[in-house]
FITI-480036 format. One record per residue (C-alpha): residue number from 1; residue in one letter; z, y, x. Coordinates in nm, 2 decimals. Last residue first. Layout:
% FITI-480036
+-----+----+--------+--------+--------+
!   i ! aa !      Z !      Y !      X !
+-----+----+--------+--------+--------+
! NUM !  a !      Z !      Y !      X !
...
+-----+----+--------+--------+--------+
% end
This chain:
% FITI-480036
+-----+----+--------+--------+--------+
!   i ! aa !      Z !      Y !      X !
+-----+----+--------+--------+--------+
! 268 !  r !   5.35 !   0.39 !   1.65 !
! 267 !  v !   5.10 !   0.21 !   1.44 !
! 266 !  r !   4.82 !   0.30 !   1.68 !
! 265 !  t !   5.02 !   0.13 !   1.96 !
! 264 !  a !   5.03 !  -0.20 !   1.77 !
! 263 !  e !   4.65 !  -0.19 !   1.73 !
! 262 !  y !   4.60 !  -0.12 !   2.10 !
! 261 !  l !   4.84 !  -0.40 !   2.19 !
! 260 !  a !   4.65 !  -0.65 !   1.97 !
! 259 !  v !   4.32 !  -0.54 !   2.12 !
! 258 !  a !   4.45 !  -0.59 !   2.47 !
! 257 !  a !   4.61 !  -0.92 !   2.39 !
! 256 !  a !   4.28 !  -1.04 !   2.23 !
! 255 !  a !   4.10 !  -0.95 !   2.55 !
! 254 !  s !   4.35 !  -1.14 !   2.76 !
! 253 !  v !   4.32 !  -1.44 !   2.53 !
! 252 !  n !   3.93 !  -1.44 !   2.54 !
! 251 !  l !   3.81 !  -1.35 !   2.20 !
! 250 !  s !   3.72 !  -1.57 !   1.90 !
! 249 !  e !   3.47 !  -1.65 !   1.63 !
! 248 !  f !   3.21 !  -1.37 !   1.66 !
! 247 !  g !   3.13 !  -1.23 !   1.31 !
! 246 !  g !   3.08 !  -0.87 !   1.43 !
! 245 !  p !   3.34 !  -0.75 !   1.18 !
! 244 !  m !   3.61 !  -0.89 !   1.40 !
! 243 !  a !   3.95 !  -0.81 !   1.25 !
! 242 !  i !   4.22 !  -0.98 !   1.46 !
! 241 !  r !   4.40 !  -1.25 !   1.28 !
! 240 !  v !   4.75 !  -1.29 !   1.15 !
! 239 !  l !   5.00 !  -1.57 !   1.12 !
! 238 !  e !   5.33 !  -1.46 !   0.97 !
! 237 !  d !   5.71 !  -1.48 !   1.04 !
! 236 !  c !   5.63 !  -1.71 !   1.33 !
! 235 !  h !   5.84 !  -2.02 !   1.38 !
! 234 !  e !   5.58 !  -2.25 !   1.22 !
! 233 !  a !   5.32 !  -2.12 !   1.47 !
! 232 !  v !   5.53 !  -2.22 !   1.76 !
! 231 !  l !   5.59 !  -2.56 !   1.62 !
! 230 !  r !   5.22 !  -2.62 !   1.56 !
! 229 !  r !   5.10 !  -2.50 !   1.90 !
! 228 !  l !   4.92 !  -2.16 !   1.90 !
! 227 !  g !   4.56 !  -2.17 !   2.02 !
! 226 !  e !   4.42 !  -2.50 !   2.16 !
! 225 !  g !   4.08 !  -2.36 !   2.28 !
! 224 !  e !   4.21 !  -2.06 !   2.46 !
! 223 !  s !   4.58 !  -2.07 !   2.49 !
! 222 !  g !   4.81 !  -1.92 !   2.23 !
! 221 !  l !   4.91 !  -1.56 !   2.16 !
! 220 !  i !   5.24 !  -1.44 !   2.01 !
! 219 !  l !   5.29 !  -1.07 !   1.92 !
! 218 !  l !   5.66 !  -0.99 !   1.88 !
! 217 !  v !   5.70 !  -0.67 !   1.68 !
! 216 !  a !   5.97 !  -0.40 !   1.65 !
! 215 !  q !   5.89 !  -0.25 !   1.31 !
! 214 !  g !   5.61 !   0.00 !   1.27 !
! 213 !  d !   5.44 !  -0.18 !   0.98 !
! 212 !  l !   5.18 !  -0.41 !   1.14 !
! 211 !  a !   5.04 !  -0.66 !   0.89 !
! 210 !  a !   4.73 !  -0.47 !   0.79 !
! 209 !  d !   4.63 !  -0.40 !   1.16 !
! 208 !  l !   4.68 !  -0.77 !   1.24 !
! 207 !  t !   4.45 !  -0.89 !   0.97 !
! 206 !  r !   4.59 !  -1.09 !   0.68 !
! 205 !  e !   4.52 !  -1.45 !   0.59 !
! 204 !  g !   4.56 !  -1.59 !   0.94 !
! 203 !  s !   4.34 !  -1.88 !   1.02 !
! 202 !  g !   4.19 !  -1.72 !   1.33 !
! 201 !  a !   4.54 !  -1.72 !   1.48 !
! 200 !  l !   4.76 !  -1.45 !   1.63 !
! 199 !  g !   5.13 !  -1.52 !   1.57 !
! 198 !  l !   5.34 !  -1.23 !   1.44 !
! 197 !  a !   5.71 !  -1.25 !   1.50 !
! 196 !  r !   5.92 !  -0.95 !   1.37 !
! 195 !  w !   6.20 !  -0.86 !   1.61 !
! 194 !  g !   6.54 !  -0.78 !   1.47 !
! 193 !  s !   6.78 !  -0.98 !   1.69 !
! 192 !  e !   6.76 !  -1.28 !   1.47 !
! 191 !  t !   6.38 !  -1.26 !   1.51 !
! 190 !  l !   6.43 !  -1.27 !   1.89 !
! 189 !  s !   6.66 !  -1.57 !   1.89 !
! 188 !  e !   6.44 !  -1.77 !   1.66 !
! 187 !  i !   6.13 !  -1.68 !   1.87 !
! 186 !  a !   6.31 !  -1.80 !   2.18 !
! 185 !  r !   6.40 !  -2.12 !   2.01 !
! 184 !  s !   6.04 !  -2.18 !   1.94 !
! 183 !  l !   5.93 !  -2.08 !   2.29 !
! 182 !  n !   6.15 !  -2.34 !   2.46 !
! 181 !  t !   6.21 !  -2.32 !   2.84 !
! 180 !  v !   6.20 !  -1.94 !   2.86 !
! 179 !  r !   6.06 !  -1.71 !   3.13 !
! 178 !  a !   6.11 !  -1.33 !   3.08 !
! 177 !  t !   5.89 !  -1.06 !   3.23 !
! 176 !  p !   5.96 !  -0.68 !   3.25 !
! 175 !  i !   5.64 !  -0.48 !   3.31 !
! 174 !  k !   5.60 !  -0.26 !   3.62 !
! 173 !  d !   5.63 !  -0.49 !   3.92 !
! 172 !  v !   5.38 !  -0.75 !   3.79 !
! 171 !  a !   5.17 !  -0.46 !   3.66 !
! 170 !  g !   5.05 !  -0.38 !   4.02 !
! 169 !  v !   4.68 !  -0.46 !   3.96 !
! 168 !  a !   4.76 !  -0.75 !   3.72 !
! 167 !  a !   4.45 !  -0.94 !   3.85 !
! 166 !  k !   4.59 !  -0.93 !   4.20 !
! 165 !  a !   4.93 !  -1.04 !   4.08 !
! 164 !  l !   4.78 !  -1.34 !   3.90 !
! 163 !  v !   4.56 !  -1.44 !   4.20 !
! 162 !  g !   4.86 !  -1.45 !   4.43 !
! 161 !  t !   5.20 !  -1.39 !   4.28 !
! 160 !  l !   5.38 !  -1.40 !   3.94 !
! 159 !  k !   5.39 !  -1.77 !   3.94 !
! 158 !  p !   5.17 !  -1.95 !   3.68 !
! 157 !  a !   5.29 !  -2.05 !   3.33 !
! 156 !  h !   5.34 !  -2.38 !   3.17 !
! 155 !  r !   5.69 !  -2.49 !   3.28 !
! 154 !  d !   5.88 !  -2.16 !   3.21 !
! 153 !  q !   5.70 !  -2.05 !   2.90 !
! 152 !  l !   5.61 !  -1.68 !   2.94 !
! 151 !  i !   5.75 !  -1.37 !   2.77 !
! 150 !  v !   5.60 !  -1.03 !   2.83 !
! 149 !  g !   5.78 !  -0.69 !   2.81 !
! 148 !  a !   5.86 !  -0.38 !   2.62 !
! 147 !  a !   5.49 !  -0.29 !   2.59 !
! 146 !  g !   5.38 !   0.05 !   2.71 !
! 145 !  f !   5.01 !   0.02 !   2.64 !
! 144 !  a !   4.90 !   0.01 !   3.01 !
! 143 !  a !   5.19 !  -0.21 !   3.11 !
! 142 !  a !   5.10 !  -0.47 !   2.85 !
! 141 !  s !   4.74 !  -0.44 !   2.94 !
! 140 !  r !   4.81 !  -0.52 !   3.30 !
! 139 !  l !   5.04 !  -0.81 !   3.21 !
! 138 !  v !   4.77 !  -0.95 !   2.99 !
! 137 !  a !   4.52 !  -0.93 !   3.27 !
! 136 !  g !   4.75 !  -1.11 !   3.51 !
! 135 !  v !   4.81 !  -1.39 !   3.25 !
! 134 !  n !   4.43 !  -1.42 !   3.21 !
! 133 !  q !   4.36 !  -1.43 !   3.58 !
! 132 !  p !   4.65 !  -1.68 !   3.63 !
! 131 !  d !   4.51 !  -1.93 !   3.38 !
! 130 !  t !   4.81 !  -2.11 !   3.23 !
! 129 !  v !   4.84 !  -1.97 !   2.88 !
! 128 !  q !   5.08 !  -2.22 !   2.74 !
! 127 !  d !   5.20 !  -2.00 !   2.45 !
! 126 !  l !   5.21 !  -1.64 !   2.57 !
! 125 !  m !   5.46 !  -1.40 !   2.42 !
! 124 !  i !   5.40 !  -1.02 !   2.41 !
! 123 !  l !   5.66 !  -0.77 !   2.30 !
! 122 !  v !   5.61 !  -0.44 !   2.12 !
! 121 !  a !   5.86 !  -0.17 !   2.03 !
! 120 !  g !   5.76 !   0.06 !   1.74 !
! 119 !  p !   6.12 !   0.08 !   1.60 !
! 118 !  r !   6.37 !  -0.05 !   1.86 !
! 117 !  a !   6.43 !  -0.43 !   1.88 !
! 116 !  v !   6.60 !  -0.43 !   2.22 !
! 115 !  f !   6.46 !  -0.67 !   2.49 !
! 114 !  d !   6.73 !  -0.72 !   2.75 !
! 113 !  d !   6.88 !  -1.00 !   2.54 !
! 112 !  l !   6.57 !  -1.21 !   2.61 !
! 111 !  s !   6.68 !  -1.21 !   2.97 !
! 110 !  v !   6.48 !  -1.06 !   3.26 !
! 109 !  d !   6.33 !  -1.27 !   3.54 !
! 108 !  e !   6.43 !  -1.17 !   3.89 !
! 107 !  l !   6.14 !  -1.07 !   4.11 !
! 106 !  p !   6.05 !  -1.30 !   4.40 !
! 105 !  p !   6.16 !  -1.22 !   4.75 !
! 104 !  s !   5.87 !  -1.07 !   4.95 !
! 103 !  r !   5.55 !  -1.18 !   5.12 !
! 102 !  l !   5.29 !  -0.92 !   5.15 !
! 101 !  a !   4.92 !  -0.89 !   5.21 !
! 100 !  v !   4.69 !  -0.60 !   5.31 !
!  99 !  g !   4.34 !  -0.52 !   5.41 !
!  98 !  q !   4.17 !  -0.53 !   5.07 !
!  97 !  h !   4.30 !  -0.89 !   5.01 !
!  96 !  v !   4.01 !  -1.04 !   4.83 !
!  95 !  a !   4.13 !  -1.41 !   4.84 !
!  94 !  g !   3.83 !  -1.64 !   4.88 !
!  93 !  a !   4.01 !  -1.92 !   5.05 !
!  92 !  p !   4.39 !  -1.90 !   4.99 !
!  91 !  l !   4.58 !  -1.67 !   5.21 !
!  90 !  n !   4.73 !  -1.68 !   5.56 !
!  89 !  q !   4.40 !  -1.70 !   5.74 !
!  88 !  a !   4.27 !  -1.40 !   5.54 !
!  87 !  i !   4.52 !  -1.17 !   5.70 !
!  86 !  q !   4.40 !  -1.27 !   6.04 !
!  85 !  s !   4.04 !  -1.20 !   5.93 !
!  84 !  g !   4.14 !  -0.85 !   5.82 !
!  83 !  e !   4.26 !  -0.76 !   6.17 !
!  82 !  v !   4.63 !  -0.71 !   6.23 !
!  81 !  v !   4.90 !  -0.45 !   6.21 !
!  80 !  e !   5.22 !  -0.64 !   6.14 !
!  79 !  l !   5.49 !  -0.46 !   5.92 !
!  78 !  v !   5.82 !  -0.65 !   5.93 !
!  77 !  a !   6.03 !  -0.34 !   6.02 !
!  76 !  p !   5.88 !  -0.15 !   5.73 !
!  75 !  r !   5.72 !   0.19 !   5.83 !
!  74 !  g !   5.79 !   0.46 !   5.57 !
!  73 !  f !   5.69 !   0.40 !   5.21 !
!  72 !  r !   5.40 !   0.63 !   5.12 !
!  71 !  a !   5.28 !   0.75 !   5.46 !
!  70 !  a !   5.38 !   0.43 !   5.64 !
!  69 !  i !   5.19 !   0.22 !   5.39 !
!  68 !  e !   4.88 !   0.44 !   5.41 !
!  67 !  k !   4.88 !   0.42 !   5.79 !
!  66 !  a !   4.92 !   0.04 !   5.78 !
!  65 !  r !   4.63 !   0.03 !   5.54 !
!  64 !  d !   4.41 !   0.19 !   5.80 !
!  63 !  a !   4.53 !  -0.03 !   6.09 !
!  62 !  t !   4.49 !  -0.35 !   5.88 !
!  61 !  a !   4.79 !  -0.48 !   5.71 !
!  60 !  l !   5.03 !  -0.78 !   5.71 !
!  59 !  l !   5.38 !  -0.76 !   5.57 !
!  58 !  r !   5.64 !  -1.03 !   5.60 !
!  57 !  l !   5.98 !  -1.08 !   5.44 !
!  56 !  p !   5.98 !  -0.75 !   5.25 !
!  55 !  a !   6.33 !  -0.63 !   5.16 !
!  54 !  g !   6.45 !  -0.73 !   4.81 !
!  53 !  r !   6.26 !  -0.64 !   4.50 !
!  52 !  e !   6.42 !  -0.43 !   4.22 !
!  51 !  p !   6.35 !  -0.11 !   4.41 !
!  50 !  n !   5.98 !  -0.15 !   4.34 !
!  49 !  g !   5.77 !   0.07 !   4.57 !
!  48 !  l !   5.68 !  -0.21 !   4.80 !
!  47 !  a !   5.59 !  -0.43 !   4.51 !
!  46 !  a !   5.37 !  -0.17 !   4.35 !
!  45 !  a !   5.19 !  -0.10 !   4.69 !
!  44 !  v !   5.13 !  -0.48 !   4.73 !
!  43 !  a !   4.97 !  -0.53 !   4.39 !
!  42 !  h !   4.77 !  -0.21 !   4.41 !
!  41 !  w !   4.64 !  -0.28 !   4.76 !
!  40 !  g !   4.54 !  -0.64 !   4.72 !
!  39 !  w !   4.75 !  -0.93 !   4.82 !
!  38 !  l !   5.08 !  -1.09 !   4.71 !
!  37 !  w !   5.19 !  -1.40 !   4.89 !
!  36 !  d !   5.42 !  -1.67 !   4.76 !
!  35 !  d !   5.15 !  -1.93 !   4.72 !
!  34 !  s !   5.18 !  -2.02 !   5.08 !
!  33 !  a !   4.86 !  -2.12 !   5.26 !
!  32 !  n !   4.84 !  -2.49 !   5.36 !
!  31 !  n !   4.49 !  -2.54 !   5.23 !
!  30 !  r !   4.39 !  -2.22 !   5.42 !
!  29 !  r !   4.37 !  -2.39 !   5.75 !
!  28 !  p !   4.14 !  -2.13 !   5.92 !
!  27 !  e !   3.84 !  -2.29 !   6.09 !
!  26 !  f !   3.80 !  -2.25 !   6.47 !
!  25 !  r !   3.49 !  -2.42 !   6.61 !
!  24 !  a !   3.57 !  -2.68 !   6.87 !
!  23 !  p !   3.47 !  -2.61 !   7.23 !
!  22 !  a !   3.28 !  -2.91 !   7.37 !
!  21 !  s !   3.50 !  -3.13 !   7.57 !
!  20 !  k !   3.47 !  -3.14 !   7.95 !
!  19 !  g !   3.46 !  -3.43 !   8.20 !
!  18 !  h !   3.08 !  -3.44 !   8.21 !
!  17 !  p !   2.92 !  -3.18 !   7.99 !
!  16 !  k !   2.87 !  -3.30 !   7.63 !
!  15 !  r !   2.52 !  -3.41 !   7.54 !
!  14 !  s !   2.34 !  -3.22 !   7.26 !
!  13 !  g !   2.18 !  -2.96 !   7.49 !
!  12 !  k !   1.83 !  -3.03 !   7.37 !
!  11 !  r !   1.71 !  -3.12 !   7.73 !
!  10 !  a !   2.01 !  -3.36 !   7.76 !
!   9 !  a !   1.93 !  -3.53 !   7.43 !
!   8 !  n !   1.57 !  -3.58 !   7.53 !
!   7 !  r !   1.67 !  -3.73 !   7.86 !
!   6 !  e !   1.92 !  -3.96 !   7.68 !
!   5 !  h !   1.65 !  -4.08 !   7.43 !
!   4 !  s !   1.40 !  -4.14 !   7.71 !
!   3 !  s !   1.65 !  -4.37 !   7.88 !
!   2 !  s !   1.84 !  -4.28 !   8.19 !
!   1 !  m !   1.78 !  -4.47 !   8.52 !
+-----+----+--------+--------+--------+
% end
């Protein structure tokens, strides 16, 4: 005879049917998602349209996005038309994919020698800026203002995929990017090639707009909180600050990069 507890459990449907297992709820295993994916329409479209990239390795798209891809780029052999939920299963949790995701060979980094110190040219260097949203936003501003390129530290910068590429809105494939092991040596090499190195720091005596003179300029920005590291700052030709008449102490690094690029563009 069953107990009152068992009878109550049976009435509530909490007991498993004899000989059968209750169906398990499916949960995508996003913890194993590759970090080599690009997602978001602008990031993927820019990658597909970049001849410097190799052939796509895998391309997932909803039916509507697949039509857009075919209209602009032809129909890649690796294109898979799937539901949005299937795309999400291949990406990190919370990725806003806008109906498309791409895996492709990575872009080749450019060499410092590729950056020619022409009058009015502007380079951006980031000193240990590790947040992918910030780096992506800096790339976006660099592309918008026609910068010659962006220089990142090899060991302390995120990959040009995923969240970074989404934040860059296609700029990953439009702005040349170099990775270097030692920023101080990179600054030395660039200044010897004709670039003027200006480090952005609140302690700078002159404002950036006063220091810009139309020469090829390397603008160096440090991480939020830490700012420029000592050795990096010592290798700059000058430390300058952004004029902020409102009295606020600092800007987000991506906002500071946008302001600095705007100032440099005005001098051109």
